[in-house]
C-alpha positions as CSV (number, residue, x, y, z in Angstrom):
1,M,101.3,93.9,82.5
2,I,101.0,91.6,85.3
3,G,104.3,89.9,86.6
4,T,106.4,88.8,89.4
5,L,108.8,90.9,91.2
6,E,111.6,89.4,89.2
7,S,109.8,90.5,85.8
8,Y,109.2,94.1,87.3
9,E,113.1,94.2,88.2
10,K,114.0,93.3,84.6
11,L,111.6,96.0,83.1
12,K,113.1,98.6,85.5
13,T,116.5,97.7,84.2
14,Y,115.7,97.7,80.7
15,F,113.5,100.7,80.5
16,G,114.9,102.7,83.5
17,N,113.4,103.4,87.0
18,E,111.6,106.4,85.9
19,K,109.8,104.7,83.0
20,V,108.2,101.9,85.1
21,V,105.6,102.4,87.8
22,P,104.4,99.6,89.8
23,L,100.8,99.1,90.7
24,Y,100.9,96.5,93.4
25,I,97.3,95.3,94.2
26,E,97.1,93.4,97.3
27,V,94.4,90.9,98.6
28,E,94.2,89.6,102.1
29,D,95.4,86.1,102.7
30,G,92.1,84.5,103.3
31,E,90.4,86.3,100.6
32,R,93.3,85.0,98.2
33,L,92.7,81.5,99.5
34,T,88.9,81.7,99.3
35,R,89.1,83.0,95.6
36,A,91.7,80.4,94.6
37,L,89.5,77.6,96.1
38,A,86.4,78.8,94.4
39,R,88.2,78.9,90.9
40,E,89.7,75.4,91.5
41,K,86.5,73.8,92.6
42,T,85.3,74.8,88.9
43,Q,87.7,72.5,87.4
44,K,87.1,69.2,85.9
45,E,89.8,67.8,88.0
46,P,90.8,70.2,90.8
47,K,94.5,70.3,92.0
48,Y,94.1,71.5,95.5
49,A,97.7,70.6,96.5
50,E,99.0,72.6,93.4
51,M,96.5,75.6,94.6
52,C,98.2,75.5,98.0
53,R,101.9,75.2,96.6
54,R,101.1,78.3,94.4
55,F,99.8,80.4,97.3
56,L,102.8,79.5,99.5
57,A,105.2,80.5,96.6
58,D,103.4,83.7,95.9
59,S,103.5,84.6,99.6
60,K,107.2,83.9,99.6
61,D,107.8,85.8,96.4
62,F,105.8,88.7,97.5
63,S,107.1,88.9,101.0
64,E,107.7,92.2,102.8
65,E,111.3,92.0,102.3
66,N,111.0,91.3,98.5
67,L,108.7,94.1,98.0
68,A,110.9,96.6,100.0
69,H,114.1,95.3,97.8
70,A,112.2,96.0,94.7
71,G,111.3,99.6,96.0
72,I,107.6,98.8,96.0
73,T,106.0,101.3,98.7
74,E,102.4,101.9,97.2
75,R,99.9,99.3,97.6
76,Y,96.3,99.2,96.4
77,E,94.0,96.8,98.4
78,N,91.4,95.0,96.3
79,T,88.6,94.9,98.8
80,D,86.2,96.9,96.7
81,L,86.7,96.8,93.0
82,E,85.4,100.3,92.0
83,D,87.4,101.9,94.7
84,V,90.6,100.3,93.7
85,L,90.0,101.0,90.1
86,E,89.4,104.7,90.9
87,K,92.6,104.9,93.0
88,I,94.6,103.0,90.2
89,C,93.2,105.2,87.5
90,K,94.1,108.4,89.5
91,K,97.5,107.3,89.8
92,I,98.1,106.4,86.1
93,L,96.7,109.9,85.2
94,E,99.2,111.5,87.5
95,Q,102.1,109.9,85.6
């Protein structure tokens, strides 16, 4: 499931901390912007201001403080797809 930190907190409350394992996949800000811009350019009517608003909102929502508050300590850096998938699969199989 992909979600916000708020949805993660609600899942933990409902199912219990031991039943929910976060897999936080992180992408460097410049790469996130590059990918978002490439996606937006493919739209019939690109909305660049909205793209920027979403980027800034995500940066705030997933701040270091908010991640720490949610208890998320492990991160998976998405620089190489096969590498990150291997690490995530390993984590899932450990559970």
